[in-house]
Every structure is written in structure tokens, then in C-alpha cells.
VEXDO-73058 format. One record per residue: z, y, x of N, C-alpha, C, CB in turn. Coordinates in steps of 0.001 Angstrom, whole numbers, padded with zeros to 6 digits. Glycine has a CB too. Layout:
! residues N
        nz        ny        nx       caz       cay       cax        cz        cy        cx       cbz       cby       cbx
         Z         Y         X         Z         Y         X         Z         Y         X         Z         Y         X
...
! end
This chain:
! residues 145
        nz        ny        nx       caz       cay       cax        cz        cy        cx       cbz       cby       cbx
   -023971   -020636   -009039   -023833   -021963   -009588   -022913   -021898   -010811   -023286   -022948   -008521
   -023282   -022576   -011848   -022469   -022574   -013062   -021292   -023531   -012927   -023320   -022952   -014280
   -020259   -023269   -013707   -019119   -024169   -013782   -019369   -025104   -014956   -017762   -023385   -013942
   -019515   -026376   -014657   -019705   -027388   -015691   -018405   -028143   -015859   -020872   -028357   -015336
   -018059   -028510   -017089   -016797   -029176   -017341   -016946   -030188   -018460   -015714   -028162   -017682
   -015987   -031139   -018487   -015974   -032165   -019519   -014529   -032447   -019886   -016699   -033461   -019045
   -014220   -032373   -021164   -012867   -032677   -021638   -012843   -033955   -022471   -012317   -031508   -022462
   -013967   -034636   -022562   -014115   -035804   -023427   -013221   -036980   -023088   -015506   -036254   -023391
   -012719   -037056   -021868   -011869   -038188   -021475   -010377   -037848   -021498   -012254   -038662   -020086
   -010024   -036679   -022010   -008619   -036302   -022129   -008040   -037027   -023346   -008451   -034740   -022260
   -006938   -037745   -023141   -006285   -038435   -024256   -005858   -037406   -025293   -005058   -039266   -023765
   -006028   -037732   -026551   -005662   -036822   -027640   -006361   -035472   -027517   -004153   -036618   -027667
   -007607   -035512   -027097   -008371   -034289   -026865   -008324   -033329   -028058   -009810   -034638   -026550
   -008424   -033849   -029261   -008461   -032970   -030440   -007194   -032144   -030601   -008682   -033791   -031690
   -006046   -032698   -030237   -004801   -031945   -030382   -004403   -031224   -029103   -003686   -032868   -030809
   -004754   -031783   -027941   -004406   -031158   -026662   -005303   -029963   -026366   -004507   -032177   -025528
   -006567   -030100   -026651   -007558   -029119   -026208   -007978   -028100   -027263   -008760   -029831   -025734
   -007551   -028289   -028505   -007983   -027383   -029565   -006809   -026884   -030391   -008990   -028071   -030467
   -006935   -025651   -030857   -005986   -025053   -031788   -006708   -024911   -033118   -005444   -023663   -031268
   -005991   -025121   -034214   -006600   -025010   -035534   -005738   -024151   -036446   -006809   -026399   -036151
   -006404   -023403   -037325   -005754   -022564   -038328   -006525   -022690   -039634   -005679   -021074   -037862
   -005857   -022486   -040763   -006614   -022457   -042020   -007517   -021224   -042048   -005654   -022457   -043246
   -008702   -021388   -042592   -009631   -020260   -042705   -009072   -019187   -043637   -011002   -020741   -043214
   -008478   -019620   -044748   -007935   -018669   -045732   -006861   -017802   -045083   -007350   -019417   -046963
   -007076   -016506   -045166   -006130   -015560   -044597   -006397   -015230   -043134   -004752   -016095   -044736
   -007323   -015941   -042516   -007633   -015707   -041096   -009109   -015399   -040870   -007235   -016920   -040266
   -009795   -014967   -041926   -011236   -014701   -041827   -011573   -013675   -040749   -011765   -014218   -043162
   -010690   -012711   -040526   -010953   -011681   -039517   -011098   -012256   -038114   -009843   -010656   -039527
   -010502   -013422   -037852   -010616   -014038   -036524   -012060   -014406   -036195   -009734   -015284   -036441
   -012863   -014671   -037228   -014271   -014994   -036992   -015040   -013799   -036450   -014922   -015486   -038275
   -014552   -012596   -036714   -015211   -011372   -036266   -014735   -010938   -034886   -014973   -010258   -037263
   -013609   -011486   -034433   -013027   -011029   -033166   -013794   -011600   -031981   -011544   -011431   -033075
   -013837   -010828   -030952   -014494   -011230   -029708   -013437   -011265   -028615   -015669   -010255   -029331
   -013644   -012116   -027642   -012722   -012154   -026516   -013529   -012253   -025233   -011727   -013340   -026642
   -013011   -011646   -024212   -013680   -011675   -022916   -013259   -012937   -022172   -013347   -010401   -022083
   -014173   -013813   -021924   -013922   -015049   -021175   -012858   -015931   -021819   -013507   -014715   -019765
   -012565   -015702   -023068   -011560   -016508   -023728   -012170   -017290   -024864   -010426   -015642   -024232
   -011447   -018285   -025305   -011991   -019094   -026396   -011967   -018333   -027705   -011212   -020396   -026539
   -013089   -018289   -028389   -013169   -017605   -029668   -013017   -018582   -030825   -014486   -016856   -029785
   -012585   -018073   -031953   -012413   -018888   -033154   -013753   -019119   -033826   -011433   -018221   -034132
   -013959   -020316   -034364   -015160   -020647   -035123   -014796   -021644   -036223   -016267   -021227   -034191
   -015688   -021772   -037193   -015452   -022716   -038284   -015522   -024139   -037743   -016484   -022514   -039431
   -014577   -024943   -038139   -014517   -026342   -037719   -015641   -027121   -038408   -013124   -026967   -038052
   -016408   -027887   -037644   -017528   -028651   -038201   -017040   -029715   -039180   -018338   -029307   -037077
   -015931   -030354   -038859   -015418   -031451   -039685   -014686   -030964   -040929   -014493   -032319   -038868
   -014187   -029734   -040888   -013399   -029198   -042004   -013737   -027724   -042181   -011866   -029390   -041760
   -014658   -027396   -043083   -015094   -026009   -043246   -013984   -025042   -043640   -016169   -025951   -044270
   -012848   -025532   -044115   -011736   -024664   -044472   -010799   -024392   -043317   -010971   -025261   -045597
   -011228   -024774   -042115   -010379   -024653   -040933   -011115   -023920   -039820   -009925   -026040   -040448
   -010387   -023075   -039098   -010904   -022437   -037886   -010385   -023220   -036691   -010480   -020925   -037800
   -011155   -023248   -035634   -010680   -023884   -034409   -011179   -023119   -033198   -011136   -025350   -034341
   -010479   -023321   -032105   -010918   -022797   -030812   -010324   -023696   -029740   -010483   -021291   -030609
   -010939   -023654   -028577   -010361   -024363   -027452   -009022   -023707   -027139   -011315   -024348   -026209
   -008036   -024518   -026818   -006726   -023945   -026501   -006825   -023101   -025236   -005660   -025059   -026328
   -006024   -022069   -025195   -005997   -021198   -024025   -005617   -022010   -022791   -005007   -020024   -024234
   -004688   -022936   -022940   -004261   -023767   -021806   -005425   -024558   -021243   -003140   -024721   -022227
   -006188   -025211   -022105   -007349   -025986   -021644   -008368   -025072   -020987   -008001   -026749   -022816
   -008661   -023967   -021633   -009659   -023022   -021114   -009270   -022536   -019717   -009813   -021819   -022072
   -008014   -022165   -019552   -007566   -021646   -018259   -007552   -022751   -017211   -006170   -021017   -018383
   -007133   -023957   -017578   -007138   -025053   -016596   -008553   -025363   -016108   -006509   -026316   -017205
   -009534   -025252   -016990   -010920   -025464   -016564   -011266   -024481   -015445   -011902   -025299   -017764
   -010967   -023208   -015649   -011291   -022204   -014637   -010362   -022280   -013433   -011227   -020817   -015242
   -009143   -022764   -013619   -008202   -022906   -012502   -008654   -023959   -011503   -006822   -023259   -013021
   -009524   -024873   -011928   -010014   -025874   -010976   -010672   -025205   -009769   -011011   -026824   -011663
   -011252   -024022   -009983   -011875   -023302   -008868   -010817   -022728   -007926   -012780   -022176   -009396
   -009718   -022246   -008465   -008659   -021645   -007642   -007892   -022686   -006839   -007692   -020869   -008518
   -007753   -023875   -007408   -007006   -024925   -006702   -007934   -025862   -005928   -006168   -025734   -007696
   -009243   -025626   -006034   -010243   -026436   -005331   -010092   -027920   -005620   -010147   -026200   -003839
   -009945   -028240   -006898   -009894   -029631   -007332   -010777   -029762   -008570   -008418   -030089   -007629
   -011684   -030706   -008550   -012659   -030843   -009615   -012235   -031683   -010793   -013869   -031399   -009071
   -011031   -032248   -010732   -010587   -033077   -011844   -009072   -033171   -011845   -011215   -034479   -011767
   -008558   -033607   -012984   -007139   -033935   -013094   -007077   -035415   -013442   -006394   -033038   -014180
   -006431   -036183   -012570   -006306   -037625   -012749   -004834   -038019   -012669   -007141   -038390   -011686
   -004546   -039260   -013034   -003175   -039782   -012870   -002739   -039605   -011422   -003090   -041288   -013286
   -003651   -039889   -010514   -003328   -039895   -009084   -003119   -038493   -008508   -004428   -040591   -008319
   -003834   -037490   -009029   -003762   -036163   -008400   -003089   -035082   -009251   -005138   -035711   -008058
   -002553   -035435   -010411   -001984   -034425   -011321   -000871   -033613   -010658   -001440   -035101   -012582
   -000012   -034275   -009896    001086   -033544   -009254    000572   -032617   -008155    002109   -034527   -008671
   -000460   -033032   -007426   -001062   -032157   -006417   -001763   -030979   -007085   -002058   -032944   -005538
   -002456   -031237   -008189   -003089   -030149   -008938   -002022   -029136   -009355   -003849   -030698   -010189
   -000927   -029629   -009892    000166   -028752   -010330    000774   -027989   -009147    001257   -029576   -011043
    000969   -028664   -008028    001525   -027993   -006844    000639   -026826   -006432    001677   -028988   -005670
   -000649   -027055   -006349   -001579   -025996   -005967   -001570   -024871   -007007   -003005   -026565   -005803
   -001502   -025247   -008264   -001478   -024255   -009332   -000254   -023358   -009209   -001495   -024941   -010701
    000897   -023926   -008891    002108   -023108   -008738    001997   -022193   -007528    003351   -024003   -008607
    001326   -022646   -006484    001114   -021785   -005307    000234   -020602   -005681    000470   -022586   -004140
   -000854   -020872   -006368   -001773   -019799   -006769   -001081   -018838   -007734   -003048   -020386   -007422
   -000266   -019375   -008639    000389   -018521   -009624    001519   -017677   -009041    000925   -019364   -010739
    001867   -017877   -007794    002823   -016953   -007151    002239   -015550   -007098    003186   -017435   -005717
    000920   -015464   -007064    000236   -014163   -007063    000148   -013574   -008461   -001166   -014300   -006474
    000516   -014329   -009468    000476   -013893   -010860    000041   -015036   -011742   -000462   -012695   -011038
    000710   -015177   -012864    000389   -016261   -013795   -000987   -016044   -014404    001452   -016362   -014904
   -001690   -017129   -014635   -002994   -017063   -015292   -002844   -016691   -016765   -003729   -018404   -015158
   -001726   -017105   -017379   -001502   -016832   -018799   -000368   -015819   -018941   -001172   -018145   -019576
   -000550   -014892   -019874    000468   -013876   -020129    000632   -013749   -021637    000084   -012497   -019481
    001873   -013711   -022081    002157   -013513   -023501    002791   -012139   -023681    003092   -014638   -024056
    003142   -011830   -024904    003838   -010561   -025178    005167   -010501   -024435    004074   -010385   -026693
    005739   -011679   -024139    007031   -011744   -023450    006903   -011781   -021929    007793   -012957   -023913
    005690   -011834   -021420    005487   -011839   -019977    004700   -013053   -019505    006816   -011792   -019272
    004768   -013324   -018190    004004   -014433   -017608    004395   -015784   -018203    004201   -014463   -016101
    003403   -016662   -018319    003623   -018016   -018827    003060   -018992   -017787    002944   -018224   -020246
    003872   -019366   -016789    003373   -020304   -015784    003141   -021693   -016383    004355   -020397   -014612
    002243   -022425   -015792    001954   -023783   -016242    003119   -024714   -015941    000678   -024305   -015581
    003211   -025779   -016737    004191   -026829   -016491    003452   -028085   -016045    005054   -027107   -017763
    004188   -028964   -015392    003607   -030246   -014984    003170   -031034   -016218    004622   -031070   -014145
    003932   -030963   -017293    003560   -031686   -018521    002223   -031195   -019076    004656   -031526   -019588
    001965   -029891   -019000    000681   -029364   -019476   -000466   -029888   -018622    000689   -027825   -019463
   -000257   -029931   -017318   -001295   -030459   -016434   -001527   -031935   -016738   -000904   -030263   -014947
   -000451   -032704   -016845   -000589   -034144   -017123   -001246   -034409   -018472    000779   -034820   -017082
   -001011   -033534   -019440   -001664   -033692   -020746   -003177   -033554   -020635   -001121   -032662   -021740
   -003664   -032948   -019545   -005094   -032728   -019343   -005713   -033725   -018357   -005329   -031316   -018851
   -005017   -034830   -018104   -005614   -035884   -017278   -006892   -036340   -017965   -004622   -037092   -017064
   -007972   -036366   -017211   -009292   -036684   -017745   -010244   -035497   -017675   -009171   -037156   -019177
   -009705   -034282   -017477   -010538   -033095   -017322   -011347   -033230   -016033   -009671   -031795   -017306
   -012637   -032977   -016127   -013486   -032976   -014932   -014358   -031725   -014922   -014367   -034254   -014877
   -014652   -031252   -013715   -015562   -030130   -013513   -016453   -030449   -012316   -014777   -028790   -013295
   -017404   -029582   -012046   -018270   -029758   -010881   -017732   -029032   -009643   -019672   -029262   -011200
   -016438   -028728   -009626   -015805   -028097   -008469   -015571   -029174   -007399   -014452   -027393   -008874
   -015919   -028858   -006162   -015667   -029800   -005061   -014173   -029822   -004750   -016489   -029410   -003787
   -013626   -031008   -004571   -012210   -031139   -004257   -011999   -030991   -002757   -011661   -032493   -004753
   -011154   -030034   -002405   -010821   -029778   -001010   -009605   -030630   -000639   -010541   -028256   -000764
   -009646   -031295    000516   -008485   -032087    000934   -007228   -031217    001055   -008773   -032783    002275
   -006080   -031840    000852   -004795   -031141    000834   -004588   -030294    002087   -003657   -032142    000697
   -004781   -030873    003258   -004542   -030150    004524   -005445   -028922    004636   -004778   -031085    005734
   -006708   -029065    004277   -007651   -027941    004340   -007262   -026864    003325   -009102   -028428    004079
   -006850   -027273    002118   -006462   -026299    001106   -005210   -025545    001531   -006231   -026987   -000239
   -004240   -026263    002091   -003011   -025597    002547   -003318   -024588    003654   -001987   -026638    003050
   -004231   -024932    004550   -004616   -024001    005622   -005324   -022777    005037   -005534   -024707    006657
   -006215   -023000    004076   -006903   -021894    003404   -005884   -020982    002726   -007925   -022430    002365
   -004927   -021584    002042   -003924   -020796    001328   -003040   -020019    002296   -003065   -021702    000445
   -002743   -020617    003439   -001935   -019927    004459   -002664   -018676    004950   -001628   -020877    005656
   -003976   -018776    005144   -004776   -017609    005563   -004772   -016530    004473   -006237   -018038    005884
   -004901   -016946    003223   -004892   -015990    002109   -003545   -015278    002046   -005187   -016705    000764
   -002463   -016038    002139   -001123   -015443    002077   -000894   -014485    003241   -000047   -016541    002080
   -001356   -014847    004435   -001192   -013979    005605   -001959   -012672    005410   -001673   -014697    006889
   -003172   -012780    004907   -003979   -011575    004646   -003308   -010695    003600   -005401   -011959    004177
   -002817   -011309    002525   -002146   -010536    001470   -000887   -009859    001996   -001791   -011443    000283
   -000114   -010553    002830    001099   -009965    003406    000757   -008799    004322    001895   -011025    004180
   -000301   -008947    005119   -000727   -007885    006024   -001162   -006657    005232   -001871   -008372    006931
   -001909   -006880    004148   -002381   -005776    003311   -001219   -005078    002610   -003388   -006284    002275
   -000229   -005839    002159    000904   -005198    001465    001776   -004408    002433    001758   -006254    000742
    001909   -004884    003670    002669   -004121    004674    001925   -002838    005043    002917   -004980    005945
    000614   -002898    005102   -000188   -001725    005477   -000144   -000659    004383   -001648   -002137    005753
   -000007   -001065    003141    000002   -000080    002056    001397    000470    001779   -000558   -000697    000792
    002400   -000116    002405    003798    000345    002158    004139    001577    002958    004800   -000759    002496
! end
């Protein structure tokens, strides 16, 4: 099944969800390829500008599968963030030259309006699932020590 997503209802979508650079001096970015990451392309509205989906937006779209929540809303943003911090205990989704870059609650809230076709798992069921995952991971790490 494909992952379908919509960012059209995110407030300030153009600035929250996209990064822009001048084309001049950055032409090589058009030739670069990335694995599962947002690539640079010429901006339709401004041919002298490159744009790409922000890494934060791109990763949050795919993180909906890890946190088993299909959207970020005013009502569930803090729960989405809580689940995200639990998942990121195993390793941050984003890494910079300086190391892991965990998500902030403000970044999640900035993406209120994001929707995907991921089924939302109730909190109690997700916590139980995560407890099983953590127990399995702990058992495996003790066995390899």
C-alpha cells in the first residue's frame, strides 16, 4: 500500500514545508540525487529559485507510520510528539554534521494540518505495542552482550 499525504492544510505551508535557495551558484543541486529525501528543483513561480520540501516535513510524513497516527491536529499534536520522542529513543530520524536532531513540539505543531492515509492507533494500543517492541529490543541487546 502506498503512503498518501497532504500538506495543503498546513498554515504557512510555503514557508513551513519548503526550503528555497537562489538558483545562481547552486546549479549543481539540480544534478544531485538523494535516497528517499527531498530533491531540489526549479521553483514554478520563480525560475531563479530552487526549492525542495523541507527535511522536517518529509520526515514527519514518514514518521506518521512509526507513531501510527495519520494526521497532526490541534487536538493530537502533543500525543503525536510524545510518540515521536518514544520512537526517537531508538535513534533520531534526522542527523546533522553535529549529531542527532530530535524533533521539537514546536516543529510538530507547525505541521498541524498534515494528513496521511496511516490508520491512527489508539493511545493504549500504541503504548502496549511499544512496550512489546522495547521488551524485544532489550532481550536482543542482553543476548548479544
